[in-house]
N, CA, C, O and CB atoms as a CASP TS submission, in Angstrom:
PFRMAT TS
TARGET T0000
AUTHOR 0000-0000-0000
METHOD Language model
MODEL 1
PARENT N/A
ATOM      1  N   MET     1     -23.739  -1.451   0.541  1.00  0.00           N
ATOM      2  CA  MET     1     -23.764  -2.131   1.895  1.00  0.00           C
ATOM      3  C   MET     1     -24.276  -1.402   2.704  1.00  0.00           C
ATOM      4  O   MET     1     -24.468  -0.188   2.635  1.00  0.00           O
ATOM      5  CB  MET     1     -22.605  -2.520   2.441  1.00  0.00           C
ATOM      6  N   ASN     2     -24.686  -2.625   4.061  1.00  0.00           N
ATOM      7  CA  ASN     2     -25.768  -2.388   4.669  1.00  0.00           C
ATOM      8  C   ASN     2     -25.221  -2.110   6.240  1.00  0.00           C
ATOM      9  O   ASN     2     -25.913  -2.211   7.253  1.00  0.00           O
ATOM     10  CB  ASN     2     -26.796  -3.589   4.415  1.00  0.00           C
ATOM     11  N   GLY     3     -23.708  -1.710   6.172  1.00  0.00           N
ATOM     12  CA  GLY     3     -22.784  -2.017   7.123  1.00  0.00           C
ATOM     13  C   GLY     3     -22.163  -3.516   7.996  1.00  0.00           C
ATOM     14  O   GLY     3     -22.306  -4.696   7.675  1.00  0.00           O
ATOM     15  N   LEU     4     -21.364  -2.846   9.320  1.00  0.00           N
ATOM     16  CA  LEU     4     -20.894  -4.105   9.507  1.00  0.00           C
ATOM     17  C   LEU     4     -21.493  -4.961  10.414  1.00  0.00           C
ATOM     18  O   LEU     4     -22.141  -4.406  11.301  1.00  0.00           O
ATOM     19  CB  LEU     4     -19.730  -4.044   9.796  1.00  0.00           C
ATOM     20  N   LYS     5     -21.453  -5.955  10.419  1.00  0.00           N
ATOM     21  CA  LYS     5     -22.234  -7.167  11.671  1.00  0.00           C
ATOM     22  C   LYS     5     -21.351  -7.667  12.435  1.00  0.00           C
ATOM     23  O   LYS     5     -20.376  -8.337  12.095  1.00  0.00           O
ATOM     24  CB  LYS     5     -22.981  -8.576  11.119  1.00  0.00           C
ATOM     25  N   PRO     6     -21.769  -7.258  13.807  1.00  0.00           N
ATOM     26  CA  PRO     6     -20.450  -7.749  14.856  1.00  0.00           C
ATOM     27  C   PRO     6     -18.963  -8.991  14.337  1.00  0.00           C
ATOM     28  O   PRO     6     -18.933 -10.219  14.418  1.00  0.00           O
ATOM     29  CB  PRO     6     -21.413  -8.664  16.261  1.00  0.00           C
ATOM     30  N   GLY     7     -18.402  -8.472  14.066  1.00  0.00           N
ATOM     31  CA  GLY     7     -17.154  -9.332  14.065  1.00  0.00           C
ATOM     32  C   GLY     7     -16.571  -9.251  12.880  1.00  0.00           C
ATOM     33  O   GLY     7     -15.710 -10.010  12.435  1.00  0.00           O
ATOM     34  N   GLU     8     -17.227  -7.971  12.175  1.00  0.00           N
ATOM     35  CA  GLU     8     -17.265  -7.855  10.569  1.00  0.00           C
ATOM     36  C   GLU     8     -15.206  -7.062  10.503  1.00  0.00           C
ATOM     37  O   GLU     8     -14.143  -7.266   9.916  1.00  0.00           O
ATOM     38  CB  GLU     8     -19.137  -6.291   9.848  1.00  0.00           C
ATOM     39  N   LEU     9     -15.773  -6.207  11.489  1.00  0.00           N
ATOM     40  CA  LEU     9     -14.759  -5.030  11.847  1.00  0.00           C
ATOM     41  C   LEU     9     -13.432  -5.467  11.720  1.00  0.00           C
ATOM     42  O   LEU     9     -12.703  -4.817  10.971  1.00  0.00           O
ATOM     43  CB  LEU     9     -14.904  -4.479  13.287  1.00  0.00           C
ATOM     44  N   SER    10     -12.822  -6.781  12.511  1.00  0.00           N
ATOM     45  CA  SER    10     -12.437  -7.082  13.399  1.00  0.00           C
ATOM     46  C   SER    10     -11.698  -7.571  11.983  1.00  0.00           C
ATOM     47  O   SER    10     -10.626  -7.050  11.675  1.00  0.00           O
ATOM     48  CB  SER    10     -13.118  -7.689  14.647  1.00  0.00           C
ATOM     49  N   LYS    11     -12.573  -9.031  10.763  1.00  0.00           N
ATOM     50  CA  LYS    11     -12.165  -9.285  10.159  1.00  0.00           C
ATOM     51  C   LYS    11     -11.171  -8.413   9.086  1.00  0.00           C
ATOM     52  O   LYS    11      -9.970  -8.638   8.932  1.00  0.00           O
ATOM     53  CB  LYS    11     -12.938  -9.806  10.040  1.00  0.00           C
ATOM     54  N   LEU    12     -11.718  -7.680   8.594  1.00  0.00           N
ATOM     55  CA  LEU    12     -11.679  -6.136   7.626  1.00  0.00           C
ATOM     56  C   LEU    12     -10.235  -5.933   7.585  1.00  0.00           C
ATOM     57  O   LEU    12      -9.347  -5.812   6.741  1.00  0.00           O
ATOM     58  CB  LEU    12     -12.516  -4.554   8.393  1.00  0.00           C
ATOM     59  N   ILE    13     -10.461  -5.956   9.669  1.00  0.00           N
ATOM     60  CA  ILE    13      -8.951  -4.673   9.998  1.00  0.00           C
ATOM     61  C   ILE    13      -8.289  -5.956   9.980  1.00  0.00           C
ATOM     62  O   ILE    13      -7.268  -5.796   9.311  1.00  0.00           O
ATOM     63  CB  ILE    13      -8.682  -3.394  11.819  1.00  0.00           C
ATOM     64  N   LEU    14      -8.374  -7.318  10.438  1.00  0.00           N
ATOM     65  CA  LEU    14      -7.175  -8.220  10.257  1.00  0.00           C
ATOM     66  C   LEU    14      -6.846  -8.551   8.716  1.00  0.00           C
ATOM     67  O   LEU    14      -5.628  -8.478   8.550  1.00  0.00           O
ATOM     68  CB  LEU    14      -7.447  -9.596  11.047  1.00  0.00           C
ATOM     69  N   SER    15      -7.657  -8.955   7.314  1.00  0.00           N
ATOM     70  CA  SER    15      -7.581  -8.641   6.397  1.00  0.00           C
ATOM     71  C   SER    15      -6.529  -7.781   5.779  1.00  0.00           C
ATOM     72  O   SER    15      -5.618  -8.181   5.054  1.00  0.00           O
ATOM     73  CB  SER    15      -8.452  -8.394   6.364  1.00  0.00           C
ATOM     74  N   ILE    16      -6.799  -6.370   6.206  1.00  0.00           N
ATOM     75  CA  ILE    16      -5.427  -4.909   5.674  1.00  0.00           C
ATOM     76  C   ILE    16      -4.312  -5.307   6.254  1.00  0.00           C
ATOM     77  O   ILE    16      -3.394  -5.393   5.438  1.00  0.00           O
ATOM     78  CB  ILE    16      -5.622  -3.053   6.325  1.00  0.00           C
ATOM     79  N   LEU    17      -3.946  -5.652   7.601  1.00  0.00           N
ATOM     80  CA  LEU    17      -3.202  -5.593   8.010  1.00  0.00           C
ATOM     81  C   LEU    17      -2.212  -6.482   7.561  1.00  0.00           C
ATOM     82  O   LEU    17      -1.054  -6.070   7.504  1.00  0.00           O
ATOM     83  CB  LEU    17      -3.511  -5.509   8.905  1.00  0.00           C
ATOM     84  N   ILE    18      -2.623  -8.262   7.053  1.00  0.00           N
ATOM     85  CA  ILE    18      -1.688  -8.871   6.642  1.00  0.00           C
ATOM     86  C   ILE    18      -1.846  -8.417   4.815  1.00  0.00           C
ATOM     87  O   ILE    18      -1.025  -8.936   4.058  1.00  0.00           O
ATOM     88  CB  ILE    18      -1.828 -10.497   7.206  1.00  0.00           C
ATOM     89  N   CYS    19      -2.380  -7.938   4.515  1.00  0.00           N
ATOM     90  CA  CYS    19      -2.200  -7.570   3.409  1.00  0.00           C
ATOM     91  C   CYS    19      -0.269  -6.420   3.458  1.00  0.00           C
ATOM     92  O   CYS    19       0.853  -6.515   2.961  1.00  0.00           O
ATOM     93  CB  CYS    19      -3.894  -6.733   3.046  1.00  0.00           C
ATOM     94  N   GLN    20      -0.828  -5.733   4.145  1.00  0.00           N
ATOM     95  CA  GLN    20      -0.016  -4.333   4.340  1.00  0.00           C
ATOM     96  C   GLN    20       1.678  -4.970   4.795  1.00  0.00           C
ATOM     97  O   GLN    20       2.703  -4.669   4.184  1.00  0.00           O
ATOM     98  CB  GLN    20      -0.915  -3.169   5.889  1.00  0.00           C
ATOM     99  N   LEU    21       1.608  -5.885   5.991  1.00  0.00           N
ATOM    100  CA  LEU    21       2.971  -7.033   6.743  1.00  0.00           C
ATOM    101  C   LEU    21       3.503  -7.190   5.036  1.00  0.00           C
ATOM    102  O   LEU    21       4.303  -6.476   4.431  1.00  0.00           O
ATOM    103  CB  LEU    21       2.245  -9.190   7.862  1.00  0.00           C
ATOM    104  N   ALA    22       2.662  -8.509   4.500  1.00  0.00           N
ATOM    105  CA  ALA    22       3.602  -9.002   3.253  1.00  0.00           C
ATOM    106  C   ALA    22       4.405  -6.836   2.620  1.00  0.00           C
ATOM    107  O   ALA    22       5.569  -6.485   2.811  1.00  0.00           O
ATOM    108  CB  ALA    22       1.946 -10.217   1.470  1.00  0.00           C
ATOM    109  N   GLY    23       3.416  -6.029   2.020  1.00  0.00           N
ATOM    110  CA  GLY    23       3.950  -4.490   1.518  1.00  0.00           C
ATOM    111  C   GLY    23       5.524  -4.748   2.199  1.00  0.00           C
ATOM    112  O   GLY    23       6.543  -5.056   1.581  1.00  0.00           O
ATOM    113  N   VAL    24       5.390  -4.547   3.479  1.00  0.00           N
ATOM    114  CA  VAL    24       5.979  -4.332   4.487  1.00  0.00           C
ATOM    115  C   VAL    24       7.628  -5.101   4.493  1.00  0.00           C
ATOM    116  O   VAL    24       8.708  -4.510   4.514  1.00  0.00           O
ATOM    117  CB  VAL    24       4.970  -4.762   5.527  1.00  0.00           C
ATOM    118  N   ILE    25       7.415  -6.359   4.471  1.00  0.00           N
ATOM    119  CA  ILE    25       8.468  -7.441   4.383  1.00  0.00           C
ATOM    120  C   ILE    25       9.072  -7.703   3.011  1.00  0.00           C
ATOM    121  O   ILE    25       9.978  -8.506   2.788  1.00  0.00           O
ATOM    122  CB  ILE    25       7.889  -8.724   4.855  1.00  0.00           C
ATOM    123  N   GLY    26       8.446  -6.911   2.098  1.00  0.00           N
ATOM    124  CA  GLY    26       8.769  -6.620   0.514  1.00  0.00           C
ATOM    125  C   GLY    26       9.942  -5.289   0.214  1.00  0.00           C
ATOM    126  O   GLY    26      10.893  -5.204  -0.563  1.00  0.00           O
ATOM    127  N   SER    27       9.286  -4.220   1.356  1.00  0.00           N
ATOM    128  CA  SER    27       9.924  -2.858   1.247  1.00  0.00           C
ATOM    129  C   SER    27      11.596  -2.911   1.863  1.00  0.00           C
ATOM    130  O   SER    27      12.519  -2.161   1.544  1.00  0.00           O
ATOM    131  CB  SER    27       8.897  -1.719   2.198  1.00  0.00           C
ATOM    132  N   ILE    28      11.617  -4.125   2.899  1.00  0.00           N
ATOM    133  CA  ILE    28      13.036  -4.026   3.363  1.00  0.00           C
ATOM    134  C   ILE    28      14.276  -4.840   2.848  1.00  0.00           C
ATOM    135  O   ILE    28      15.461  -4.587   3.065  1.00  0.00           O
ATOM    136  CB  ILE    28      12.981  -4.292   4.649  1.00  0.00           C
ATOM    137  N   PHE    29      13.655  -6.044   1.994  1.00  0.00           N
ATOM    138  CA  PHE    29      14.317  -6.162   0.805  1.00  0.00           C
ATOM    139  C   PHE    29      14.606  -5.164  -0.461  1.00  0.00           C
ATOM    140  O   PHE    29      15.615  -5.194  -1.165  1.00  0.00           O
ATOM    141  CB  PHE    29      13.756  -7.057   0.407  1.00  0.00           C
ATOM    142  N   THR    30      13.809  -4.524  -0.554  1.00  0.00           N
ATOM    143  CA  THR    30      14.209  -3.622  -2.176  1.00  0.00           C
ATOM    144  C   THR    30      14.182  -2.328  -1.352  1.00  0.00           C
ATOM    145  O   THR    30      13.804  -1.438  -2.114  1.00  0.00           O
ATOM    146  CB  THR    30      12.794  -3.643  -3.859  1.00  0.00           C
ATOM    147  N   ASN    31      14.364  -1.948  -0.407  1.00  0.00           N
ATOM    148  CA  ASN    31      14.595  -0.341  -0.128  1.00  0.00           C
ATOM    149  C   ASN    31      16.122  -0.215  -0.390  1.00  0.00           C
ATOM    150  O   ASN    31      16.528   0.444  -1.347  1.00  0.00           O
ATOM    151  CB  ASN    31      14.167   0.221   1.584  1.00  0.00           C
ATOM    152  N   SER    32      17.106  -0.956   0.607  1.00  0.00           N
ATOM    153  CA  SER    32      18.425  -0.660  -0.239  1.00  0.00           C
ATOM    154  C   SER    32      18.908  -0.273  -1.537  1.00  0.00           C
ATOM    155  O   SER    32      19.649   0.666  -1.829  1.00  0.00           O
ATOM    156  CB  SER    32      18.946  -1.459  -0.232  1.00  0.00           C
ATOM    157  N   SER    33      18.201  -1.426  -2.506  1.00  0.00           N
ATOM    158  CA  SER    33      18.703  -1.099  -4.112  1.00  0.00           C
ATOM    159  C   SER    33      18.228   0.117  -4.316  1.00  0.00           C
ATOM    160  O   SER    33      18.929   1.032  -4.748  1.00  0.00           O
ATOM    161  CB  SER    33      18.147  -2.074  -5.361  1.00  0.00           C
ATOM    162  N   VAL    34      17.053   0.227  -4.035  1.00  0.00           N
ATOM    163  CA  VAL    34      16.280   1.509  -4.964  1.00  0.00           C
ATOM    164  C   VAL    34      17.103   3.133  -4.191  1.00  0.00           C
ATOM    165  O   VAL    34      17.143   4.242  -4.724  1.00  0.00           O
ATOM    166  CB  VAL    34      13.937   1.456  -4.563  1.00  0.00           C
ATOM    167  N   ALA    35      17.518   2.837  -3.182  1.00  0.00           N
ATOM    168  CA  ALA    35      18.544   3.958  -3.767  1.00  0.00           C
ATOM    169  C   ALA    35      19.486   4.171  -3.946  1.00  0.00           C
ATOM    170  O   ALA    35      20.055   5.158  -3.478  1.00  0.00           O
ATOM    171  CB  ALA    35      18.661   4.693  -3.514  1.00  0.00           C
ATOM    172  N   THR    36      20.084   3.208  -4.795  1.00  0.00           N
ATOM    173  CA  THR    36      21.043   3.118  -5.598  1.00  0.00           C
ATOM    174  C   THR    36      20.489   3.267  -6.979  1.00  0.00           C
ATOM    175  O   THR    36      21.473   3.541  -7.666  1.00  0.00           O
ATOM    176  CB  THR    36      21.744   1.955  -5.361  1.00  0.00           C
ATOM    177  N   TRP    37      19.708   3.241  -7.546  1.00  0.00           N
ATOM    178  CA  TRP    37      18.950   2.988  -9.214  1.00  0.00           C
ATOM    179  C   TRP    37      18.212   4.369  -9.122  1.00  0.00           C
ATOM    180  O   TRP    37      18.736   5.457  -9.360  1.00  0.00           O
ATOM    181  CB  TRP    37      17.591   1.340  -9.492  1.00  0.00           C
ATOM    182  N   TYR    38      16.623   4.108  -8.656  1.00  0.00           N
ATOM    183  CA  TYR    38      15.923   5.134  -8.595  1.00  0.00           C
ATOM    184  C   TYR    38      16.346   6.862  -8.913  1.00  0.00           C
ATOM    185  O   TYR    38      16.245   7.289 -10.063  1.00  0.00           O
ATOM    186  CB  TYR    38      15.549   4.897  -7.431  1.00  0.00           C
ATOM    187  N   PRO    39      16.658   7.462  -8.157  1.00  0.00           N
ATOM    188  CA  PRO    39      17.849   8.743  -7.886  1.00  0.00           C
ATOM    189  C   PRO    39      18.447   8.942  -9.509  1.00  0.00           C
ATOM    190  O   PRO    39      18.196  10.047  -9.989  1.00  0.00           O
ATOM    191  CB  PRO    39      19.444   8.142  -6.548  1.00  0.00           C
ATOM    192  N   ASN    40      19.048   8.186 -10.203  1.00  0.00           N
ATOM    193  CA  ASN    40      19.878   7.989 -11.114  1.00  0.00           C
ATOM    194  C   ASN    40      19.004   7.820 -12.983  1.00  0.00           C
ATOM    195  O   ASN    40      19.433   7.965 -14.128  1.00  0.00           O
ATOM    196  CB  ASN    40      20.697   6.601 -10.439  1.00  0.00           C
ATOM    197  N   LEU    41      17.833   7.503 -12.466  1.00  0.00           N
ATOM    198  CA  LEU    41      16.619   7.439 -14.000  1.00  0.00           C
ATOM    199  C   LEU    41      16.457   9.093 -14.476  1.00  0.00           C
ATOM    200  O   LEU    41      16.136   9.941 -13.644  1.00  0.00           O
ATOM    201  CB  LEU    41      14.521   6.700 -13.436  1.00  0.00           C
ATOM    202  N   ILE    42      16.631   9.325 -15.437  1.00  0.00           N
ATOM    203  CA  ILE    42      15.836  10.164 -16.164  1.00  0.00           C
ATOM    204  C   ILE    42      14.282  10.845 -15.924  1.00  0.00           C
ATOM    205  O   ILE    42      13.487  10.187 -16.595  1.00  0.00           O
ATOM    206  CB  ILE    42      15.819   9.502 -17.151  1.00  0.00           C
ATOM    207  N   LYS    43      13.869  11.506 -15.483  1.00  0.00           N
ATOM    208  CA  LYS    43      12.288  11.635 -14.955  1.00  0.00           C
ATOM    209  C   LYS    43      11.745  13.107 -16.088  1.00  0.00           C
ATOM    210  O   LYS    43      12.238  14.168 -16.471  1.00  0.00           O
ATOM    211  CB  LYS    43      12.223  12.124 -12.726  1.00  0.00           C
ATOM    212  N   PRO    44      10.676  12.475 -16.239  1.00  0.00           N
ATOM    213  CA  PRO    44      10.114  13.288 -16.938  1.00  0.00           C
ATOM    214  C   PRO    44       9.769  14.477 -16.340  1.00  0.00           C
ATOM    215  O   PRO    44       9.803  14.469 -15.110  1.00  0.00           O
ATOM    216  CB  PRO    44       9.215  12.771 -17.432  1.00  0.00           C
ATOM    217  N   TRP    45       9.302  15.948 -17.129  1.00  0.00           N
ATOM    218  CA  TRP    45       8.804  17.417 -15.715  1.00  0.00           C
ATOM    219  C   TRP    45       8.200  16.704 -15.037  1.00  0.00           C
ATOM    220  O   TRP    45       8.808  16.390 -14.014  1.00  0.00           O
ATOM    221  CB  TRP    45       7.681  18.937 -16.003  1.00  0.00           C
ATOM    222  N   PHE    46       6.877  16.135 -15.192  1.00  0.00           N
ATOM    223  CA  PHE    46       5.780  16.177 -15.005  1.00  0.00           C
ATOM    224  C   PHE    46       5.722  14.901 -13.475  1.00  0.00           C
ATOM    225  O   PHE    46       4.671  14.409 -13.063  1.00  0.00           O
ATOM    226  CB  PHE    46       5.012  15.919 -16.544  1.00  0.00           C
ATOM    227  N   THR    47       7.187  14.596 -12.855  1.00  0.00           N
ATOM    228  CA  THR    47       6.922  13.726 -12.145  1.00  0.00           C
ATOM    229  C   THR    47       6.998  14.343 -10.694  1.00  0.00           C
ATOM    230  O   THR    47       7.849  15.059 -10.166  1.00  0.00           O
ATOM    231  CB  THR    47       7.722  12.644 -12.470  1.00  0.00           C
ATOM    232  N   PRO    48       5.390  13.626 -10.071  1.00  0.00           N
ATOM    233  CA  PRO    48       5.361  14.434  -9.076  1.00  0.00           C
ATOM    234  C   PRO    48       5.830  14.335  -7.920  1.00  0.00           C
ATOM    235  O   PRO    48       5.470  13.183  -7.680  1.00  0.00           O
ATOM    236  CB  PRO    48       4.489  14.653  -8.917  1.00  0.00           C
ATOM    237  N   PRO    49       6.737  14.899  -6.378  1.00  0.00           N
ATOM    238  CA  PRO    49       7.744  14.823  -5.208  1.00  0.00           C
ATOM    239  C   PRO    49       6.790  13.132  -4.804  1.00  0.00           C
ATOM    240  O   PRO    49       5.620  12.857  -5.072  1.00  0.00           O
ATOM    241  CB  PRO    49       7.697  16.581  -3.727  1.00  0.00           C
ATOM    242  N   GLY    50       7.716  12.379  -4.180  1.00  0.00           N
ATOM    243  CA  GLY    50       7.724  10.960  -3.098  1.00  0.00           C
ATOM    244  C   GLY    50       6.658  11.000  -2.511  1.00  0.00           C
ATOM    245  O   GLY    50       5.741  10.268  -2.883  1.00  0.00           O
ATOM    246  N   TRP    51       6.512  11.838  -1.475  1.00  0.00           N
ATOM    247  CA  TRP    51       5.503  12.300  -0.752  1.00  0.00           C
ATOM    248  C   TRP    51       3.549  12.145  -1.453  1.00  0.00           C
ATOM    249  O   TRP    51       2.502  11.947  -0.837  1.00  0.00           O
ATOM    250  CB  TRP    51       6.109  13.879  -0.580  1.00  0.00           C
ATOM    251  N   ILE    52       3.806  12.332  -2.813  1.00  0.00           N
ATOM    252  CA  ILE    52       2.536  12.592  -2.854  1.00  0.00           C
ATOM    253  C   ILE    52       2.382  10.767  -3.336  1.00  0.00           C
ATOM    254  O   ILE    52       1.679   9.980  -2.702  1.00  0.00           O
ATOM    255  CB  ILE    52       2.014  14.080  -3.991  1.00  0.00           C
ATOM    256  N   ILE    53       2.874  10.541  -4.071  1.00  0.00           N
ATOM    257  CA  ILE    53       3.400   9.266  -4.958  1.00  0.00           C
ATOM    258  C   ILE    53       2.883   8.141  -3.343  1.00  0.00           C
ATOM    259  O   ILE    53       1.933   7.359  -3.359  1.00  0.00           O
ATOM    260  CB  ILE    53       5.759   9.379  -5.606  1.00  0.00           C
ATOM    261  N   LEU    54       3.624   8.335  -2.361  1.00  0.00           N
ATOM    262  CA  LEU    54       3.283   7.417  -1.050  1.00  0.00           C
ATOM    263  C   LEU    54       2.135   7.634  -0.104  1.00  0.00           C
ATOM    264  O   LEU    54       1.764   6.763   0.682  1.00  0.00           O
ATOM    265  CB  LEU    54       4.382   7.469  -0.159  1.00  0.00           C
ATOM    266  N   ALA    55       1.737   8.496  -0.177  1.00  0.00           N
ATOM    267  CA  ALA    55       0.229   9.094  -0.350  1.00  0.00           C
ATOM    268  C   ALA    55      -0.757   8.422  -0.936  1.00  0.00           C
ATOM    269  O   ALA    55      -1.554   7.910  -0.150  1.00  0.00           O
ATOM    270  CB  ALA    55       0.178  10.212  -1.067  1.00  0.00           C
ATOM    271  N   LEU    56      -1.031   8.200  -2.520  1.00  0.00           N
ATOM    272  CA  LEU    56      -1.399   7.943  -3.065  1.00  0.00           C
ATOM    273  C   LEU    56      -1.792   6.033  -3.398  1.00  0.00           C
ATOM    274  O   LEU    56      -2.765   5.294  -3.548  1.00  0.00           O
ATOM    275  CB  LEU    56      -0.839   8.775  -3.545  1.00  0.00           C
ATOM    276  N   MET    57      -0.117   5.973  -3.364  1.00  0.00           N
ATOM    277  CA  MET    57      -0.614   4.459  -2.978  1.00  0.00           C
ATOM    278  C   MET    57      -0.757   3.890  -1.347  1.00  0.00           C
ATOM    279  O   MET    57      -1.438   2.896  -1.094  1.00  0.00           O
ATOM    280  CB  MET    57       0.492   3.465  -3.679  1.00  0.00           C
ATOM    281  N   VAL    58      -0.240   4.431  -0.603  1.00  0.00           N
ATOM    282  CA  VAL    58      -1.025   3.698   0.553  1.00  0.00           C
ATOM    283  C   VAL    58      -2.801   4.011   0.061  1.00  0.00           C
ATOM    284  O   VAL    58      -3.415   3.040  -0.382  1.00  0.00           O
ATOM    285  CB  VAL    58      -0.510   4.535   2.376  1.00  0.00           C
ATOM    286  N   LEU    59      -3.395   5.109   0.148  1.00  0.00           N
ATOM    287  CA  LEU    59      -4.641   4.987  -0.028  1.00  0.00           C
ATOM    288  C   LEU    59      -4.995   4.069  -0.588  1.00  0.00           C
ATOM    289  O   LEU    59      -5.738   3.186  -0.160  1.00  0.00           O
ATOM    290  CB  LEU    59      -5.104   5.783  -0.467  1.00  0.00           C
ATOM    291  N   ASP    60      -4.188   4.215  -2.305  1.00  0.00           N
ATOM    292  CA  ASP    60      -4.971   3.406  -3.622  1.00  0.00           C
ATOM    293  C   ASP    60      -4.971   1.160  -2.498  1.00  0.00           C
ATOM    294  O   ASP    60      -5.858   0.306  -2.495  1.00  0.00           O
ATOM    295  CB  ASP    60      -3.162   3.648  -6.004  1.00  0.00           C
ATOM    296  N   LEU    61      -3.688   1.153  -1.883  1.00  0.00           N
ATOM    297  CA  LEU    61      -3.288  -0.131  -1.896  1.00  0.00           C
ATOM    298  C   LEU    61      -4.076  -0.770  -0.502  1.00  0.00           C
ATOM    299  O   LEU    61      -4.260  -1.975  -0.330  1.00  0.00           O
ATOM    300  CB  LEU    61      -1.587  -0.197  -1.918  1.00  0.00           C
ATOM    301  N   THR    62      -4.470   0.242   0.387  1.00  0.00           N
ATOM    302  CA  THR    62      -5.362   0.518   0.948  1.00  0.00           C
ATOM    303  C   THR    62      -6.835   0.043   0.682  1.00  0.00           C
ATOM    304  O   THR    62      -7.383  -0.895   1.261  1.00  0.00           O
ATOM    305  CB  THR    62      -5.184   1.551   0.926  1.00  0.00           C
ATOM    306  N   GLN    63      -7.304   0.722  -0.141  1.00  0.00           N
ATOM    307  CA  GLN    63      -8.799   0.321  -0.587  1.00  0.00           C
ATOM    308  C   GLN    63      -8.371  -1.324  -1.222  1.00  0.00           C
ATOM    309  O   GLN    63      -8.334  -2.205  -0.363  1.00  0.00           O
ATOM    310  CB  GLN    63      -9.601   1.647  -2.029  1.00  0.00           C
ATOM    311  N   LYS    64      -8.117  -1.659  -2.397  1.00  0.00           N
ATOM    312  CA  LYS    64      -7.502  -2.877  -2.791  1.00  0.00           C
ATOM    313  C   LYS    64      -7.295  -3.955  -1.599  1.00  0.00           C
ATOM    314  O   LYS    64      -8.049  -4.927  -1.641  1.00  0.00           O
ATOM    315  CB  LYS    64      -6.171  -2.511  -3.421  1.00  0.00           C
ATOM    316  N   LYS    65      -6.495  -3.900  -0.694  1.00  0.00           N
ATOM    317  CA  LYS    65      -6.006  -4.847   0.500  1.00  0.00           C
ATOM    318  C   LYS    65      -7.286  -5.120   1.549  1.00  0.00           C
ATOM    319  O   LYS    65      -7.393  -5.943   2.458  1.00  0.00           O
ATOM    320  CB  LYS    65      -4.647  -4.046   1.396  1.00  0.00           C
ATOM    321  N   GLY    66      -8.093  -4.232   1.121  1.00  0.00           N
ATOM    322  CA  GLY    66     -10.339  -4.489   2.083  1.00  0.00           C
ATOM    323  C   GLY    66     -10.588  -5.581   1.021  1.00  0.00           C
ATOM    324  O   GLY    66     -11.220  -6.472   1.589  1.00  0.00           O
ATOM    325  N   SER    67     -10.354  -5.931  -0.368  1.00  0.00           N
ATOM    326  CA  SER    67     -10.935  -6.159  -0.830  1.00  0.00           C
ATOM    327  C   SER    67     -11.419  -8.369  -0.642  1.00  0.00           C
ATOM    328  O   SER    67     -12.428  -8.999  -0.957  1.00  0.00           O
ATOM    329  CB  SER    67     -10.385  -5.288  -1.878  1.00  0.00           C
ATOM    330  N   PRO    68      -9.774  -8.902   0.148  1.00  0.00           N
ATOM    331  CA  PRO    68     -10.944 -10.390   0.390  1.00  0.00           C
ATOM    332  C   PRO    68     -11.374 -10.260   1.865  1.00  0.00           C
ATOM    333  O   PRO    68     -11.784 -11.136   2.626  1.00  0.00           O
ATOM    334  CB  PRO    68     -10.079 -12.249   0.192  1.00  0.00           C
ATOM    335  N   TYR    69     -11.242  -9.379   2.006  1.00  0.00           N
ATOM    336  CA  TYR    69     -12.859  -9.069   3.242  1.00  0.00           C
ATOM    337  C   TYR    69     -14.456  -9.365   2.470  1.00  0.00           C
ATOM    338  O   TYR    69     -15.452  -9.835   3.019  1.00  0.00           O
ATOM    339  CB  TYR    69     -12.988  -6.855   3.793  1.00  0.00           C
ATOM    340  N   LEU    70     -14.354  -9.060   1.485  1.00  0.00           N
ATOM    341  CA  LEU    70     -16.055  -8.724   0.652  1.00  0.00           C
ATOM    342  C   LEU    70     -15.996  -9.765   0.288  1.00  0.00           C
ATOM    343  O   LEU    70     -17.116  -9.975  -0.177  1.00  0.00           O
ATOM    344  CB  LEU    70     -16.477  -7.581  -0.647  1.00  0.00           C
ATOM    345  N   HIS    71     -14.952 -11.323   0.076  1.00  0.00           N
ATOM    346  CA  HIS    71     -15.227 -12.040  -0.933  1.00  0.00           C
ATOM    347  C   HIS    71     -15.359 -13.249   0.113  1.00  0.00           C
ATOM    348  O   HIS    71     -15.647 -14.378  -0.282  1.00  0.00           O
ATOM    349  CB  HIS    71     -14.163 -12.038  -2.212  1.00  0.00           C
TER
END
């Protein structure tokens, strides 16, 4: 990558924000139902704490959501 041209940084940030907004909207509708069924699942002993999963998902999805900017 040769660096960002003028105006490309704003396009990159906008593409990430639009995709993140879609995730936030989806979480609004599913948040209440996850609290009822997820704690009752039988999880394996190696299930990581929720904060680790959250951090990795934010990192992973942010990288993926920047891809529309590249095309």
